[in-house]
TORDO-651752 format. One record per residue (C-alpha): residue number from 1; x, y, z; chain; residue in one letter. Coordinates in pm, 1 decimal, m for minus. Layout:
<site seq="NUM" x="X" y="Y" z="Z" mol="A" type="A"/>
...
// end
This chain:
<site seq="1" x="12415.5" y="8534.7" z="m1058.6" mol="A" type="M"/>
<site seq="2" x="12578.9" y="8853.3" z="m1179.5" mol="A" type="E"/>
<site seq="3" x="12650.0" y="8913.3" z="m1548.7" mol="A" type="A"/>
<site seq="4" x="13025.7" y="8912.0" z="m1493.1" mol="A" type="E"/>
<site seq="5" x="13016.6" y="8574.6" z="m1316.3" mol="A" type="K"/>
<site seq="6" x="12795.5" y="8425.7" z="m1586.7" mol="A" type="I"/>
<site seq="7" x="13035.7" y="8551.5" z="m1853.3" mol="A" type="D"/>
<site seq="8" x="13331.4" y="8398.0" z="m1666.3" mol="A" type="E"/>
<site seq="9" x="13145.5" y="8067.8" z="m1626.0" mol="A" type="A"/>
<site seq="10" x="13055.8" y="8063.2" z="m1997.1" mol="A" type="A"/>
<site seq="11" x="13419.5" y="8127.2" z="m2093.0" mol="A" type="D"/>
<site seq="12" x="13542.8" y="7855.1" z="m1855.7" mol="A" type="A"/>
<site seq="13" x="13290.6" y="7607.8" z="m1996.8" mol="A" type="T"/>
<site seq="14" x="13403.8" y="7672.9" z="m2353.9" mol="A" type="I"/>
<site seq="15" x="13769.7" y="7650.5" z="m2256.0" mol="A" type="E"/>
<site seq="16" x="13719.0" y="7312.7" z="m2088.5" mol="A" type="E"/>
<site seq="17" x="13504.6" y="7179.9" z="m2373.2" mol="A" type="A"/>
<site seq="18" x="13783.7" y="7248.1" z="m2624.1" mol="A" type="Q"/>
<site seq="19" x="13966.4" y="6941.6" z="m2493.2" mol="A" type="S"/>
<site seq="20" x="13667.1" y="6712.6" z="m2557.5" mol="A" type="L"/>
<site seq="21" x="13605.1" y="6499.9" z="m2863.5" mol="A" type="S"/>
<site seq="22" x="13309.2" y="6557.9" z="m3093.4" mol="A" type="D"/>
<site seq="23" x="12993.5" y="6400.2" z="m2948.4" mol="A" type="G"/>
<site seq="24" x="13051.2" y="6498.9" z="m2584.8" mol="A" type="F"/>
<site seq="25" x="12766.7" y="6522.7" z="m2334.1" mol="A" type="D"/>
<site seq="26" x="12693.3" y="6798.9" z="m2084.4" mol="A" type="I"/>
<site seq="27" x="12526.7" y="6805.3" z="m1745.7" mol="A" type="I"/>
<site seq="28" x="12423.9" y="7156.8" z="m1643.5" mol="A" type="T"/>
<site seq="29" x="12327.2" y="7194.6" z="m1277.5" mol="A" type="D"/>
<site seq="30" x="12062.1" y="7466.9" z="m1262.8" mol="A" type="L"/>
<site seq="31" x="11961.5" y="7390.0" z="m904.2" mol="A" type="S"/>
<site seq="32" x="11840.6" y="7709.5" z="m741.2" mol="A" type="G"/>
<site seq="33" x="11929.4" y="7918.8" z="m1046.9" mol="A" type="F"/>
<site seq="34" x="11730.9" y="8242.0" z="m1070.0" mol="A" type="K"/>
<site seq="35" x="11659.1" y="8428.0" z="m1395.5" mol="A" type="P"/>
<site seq="36" x="11954.7" y="8643.7" z="m1496.2" mol="A" type="P"/>
<site seq="37" x="11921.1" y="8988.7" z="m1642.6" mol="A" type="S"/>
<site seq="38" x="11885.4" y="9005.7" z="m2022.8" mol="A" type="P"/>
<site seq="39" x="12246.3" y="9125.9" z="m2041.1" mol="A" type="E"/>
<site seq="40" x="12366.8" y="8833.3" z="m1828.2" mol="A" type="A"/>
<site seq="41" x="12179.1" y="8585.4" z="m2046.5" mol="A" type="A"/>
<site seq="42" x="12382.8" y="8677.5" z="m2356.2" mol="A" type="K"/>
<site seq="43" x="12693.9" y="8480.7" z="m2255.2" mol="A" type="P"/>
<site seq="44" x="12475.4" y="8175.8" z="m2187.5" mol="A" type="I"/>
<site seq="45" x="12340.3" y="8177.3" z="m2541.7" mol="A" type="K"/>
<site seq="46" x="12688.8" y="8245.7" z="m2679.6" mol="A" type="R"/>
<site seq="47" x="12826.8" y="7945.7" z="m2491.6" mol="A" type="A"/>
<site seq="48" x="12538.2" y="7724.8" z="m2603.1" mol="A" type="Q"/>
<site seq="49" x="12608.9" y="7814.8" z="m2965.7" mol="A" type="G"/>
<site seq="50" x="12979.5" y="7749.2" z="m2929.4" mol="A" type="Q"/>
<site seq="51" x="12915.9" y="7414.2" z="m2760.8" mol="A" type="L"/>
<site seq="52" x="12689.7" y="7313.0" z="m3048.9" mol="A" type="K"/>
<site seq="53" x="12961.4" y="7410.5" z="m3297.9" mol="A" type="E"/>
<site seq="54" x="13215.3" y="7211.1" z="m3094.8" mol="A" type="M"/>
<site seq="55" x="13005.0" y="6896.7" z="m3124.0" mol="A" type="G"/>
<site seq="56" x="12788.4" y="6869.3" z="m2813.7" mol="A" type="V"/>
<site seq="57" x="12566.5" y="6563.8" z="m2835.3" mol="A" type="D"/>
<site seq="58" x="12346.9" y="6517.2" z="m2530.5" mol="A" type="R"/>
<site seq="59" x="12251.8" y="6771.8" z="m2265.4" mol="A" type="V"/>
<site seq="60" x="12083.6" y="6709.3" z="m1931.4" mol="A" type="V"/>
<site seq="61" x="11985.0" y="6995.5" z="m1701.6" mol="A" type="R"/>
<site seq="62" x="11960.7" y="6928.8" z="m1328.8" mol="A" type="V"/>
<site seq="63" x="11676.3" y="7118.7" z="m1166.1" mol="A" type="V"/>
<site seq="64" x="11529.3" y="7130.0" z="m817.6" mol="A" type="D"/>
<site seq="65" x="11226.3" y="7285.8" z="m651.0" mol="A" type="D"/>
<site seq="66" x="11414.2" y="7616.2" z="m627.3" mol="A" type="E"/>
<site seq="67" x="11501.2" y="7633.1" z="m997.1" mol="A" type="T"/>
<site seq="68" x="11288.9" y="7901.8" z="m1152.4" mol="A" type="N"/>
<site seq="69" x="11076.0" y="7766.7" z="m1439.4" mol="A" type="Q"/>
<site seq="70" x="11161.7" y="8077.2" z="m1640.7" mol="A" type="V"/>
<site seq="71" x="11527.4" y="7970.0" z="m1625.1" mol="A" type="V"/>
<site seq="72" x="11455.7" y="7620.6" z="m1753.8" mol="A" type="L"/>
<site seq="73" x="11235.2" y="7753.8" z="m2033.3" mol="A" type="T"/>
<site seq="74" x="11497.6" y="8012.2" z="m2133.9" mol="A" type="A"/>
<site seq="75" x="11779.0" y="7754.3" z="m2140.5" mol="A" type="F"/>
<site seq="76" x="11569.7" y="7525.3" z="m2358.3" mol="A" type="E"/>
<site seq="77" x="11459.0" y="7804.3" z="m2592.9" mol="A" type="R"/>
<site seq="78" x="11814.3" y="7928.5" z="m2641.1" mol="A" type="R"/>
<site seq="79" x="11954.5" y="7581.1" z="m2696.4" mol="A" type="S"/>
<site seq="80" x="11686.8" y="7507.6" z="m2957.1" mol="A" type="R"/>
<site seq="81" x="11775.6" y="7837.0" z="m3126.1" mol="A" type="D"/>
<site seq="82" x="12129.7" y="7703.7" z="m3179.9" mol="A" type="V"/>
<site seq="83" x="12028.6" y="7348.1" z="m3272.7" mol="A" type="G"/>
<site seq="84" x="11991.0" y="7118.8" z="m2975.2" mol="A" type="Y"/>
<site seq="85" x="11751.2" y="7025.6" z="m2699.6" mol="A" type="S"/>
<site seq="86" x="11804.8" y="6908.5" z="m2343.4" mol="A" type="G"/>
<site seq="87" x="11647.7" y="6674.8" z="m2095.0" mol="A" type="E"/>
<site seq="88" x="11591.9" y="6740.4" z="m1725.0" mol="A" type="T"/>
<site seq="89" x="11682.7" y="6543.3" z="m1415.3" mol="A" type="A"/>
<site seq="90" x="11633.4" y="6594.7" z="m1042.7" mol="A" type="D"/>
<site seq="91" x="11993.2" y="6512.2" z="m945.2" mol="A" type="T"/>
<site seq="92" x="12336.0" y="6488.6" z="m1103.7" mol="A" type="V"/>
<site seq="93" x="12328.6" y="6112.4" z="m1040.5" mol="A" type="A"/>
<site seq="94" x="12000.4" y="6086.2" z="m1232.2" mol="A" type="E"/>
<site seq="95" x="12148.7" y="6296.1" z="m1514.0" mol="A" type="A"/>
<site seq="96" x="12445.6" y="6058.7" z="m1534.0" mol="A" type="E"/>
<site seq="97" x="12209.4" y="5760.0" z="m1553.3" mol="A" type="R"/>
<site seq="98" x="12017.8" y="5926.2" z="m1837.7" mol="A" type="L"/>
<site seq="99" x="12341.0" y="5975.4" z="m2029.2" mol="A" type="L"/>
<site seq="100" x="12431.3" y="5609.2" z="m1984.3" mol="A" type="E"/>
<site seq="101" x="12122.0" y="5512.2" z="m2182.6" mol="A" type="K"/>
<site seq="102" x="12155.7" y="5461.1" z="m2557.3" mol="A" type="D"/>
<site seq="103" x="11870.5" y="5700.4" z="m2636.1" mol="A" type="E"/>
<site seq="104" x="11769.0" y="6034.1" z="m2493.2" mol="A" type="A"/>
<site seq="105" x="11569.7" y="6338.8" z="m2597.6" mol="A" type="K"/>
<site seq="106" x="11872.6" y="6563.9" z="m2550.8" mol="A" type="G"/>
<site seq="107" x="12050.7" y="6483.6" z="m2874.8" mol="A" type="Y"/>
<site seq="108" x="12177.4" y="6767.5" z="m3086.9" mol="A" type="A"/>
<site seq="109" x="12007.7" y="6801.0" z="m3424.8" mol="A" type="D"/>
// end
């Protein structure tokens, strides 16, 4: 994904999250996502920090066989840098089931 598209997606995510109440959950579908350039990764970390400040609670990342492990590791490292951790799921439906549970590893600190 190009840096410009990642920046637009980060902005759109923040804009949509502004209408949510504190304690909202996020499902991020990383299926097939390839590592972005270092420049393109900056808006991802910016958005993660803003989401934490806005009150994100639980995060589940959807991954598949095509999701690059570097991507998953980078998302987790950056989210921990701003104060939260995420879980992983194989499908969006599985991610939704994880969020229906009372406890999950993806709580914000």
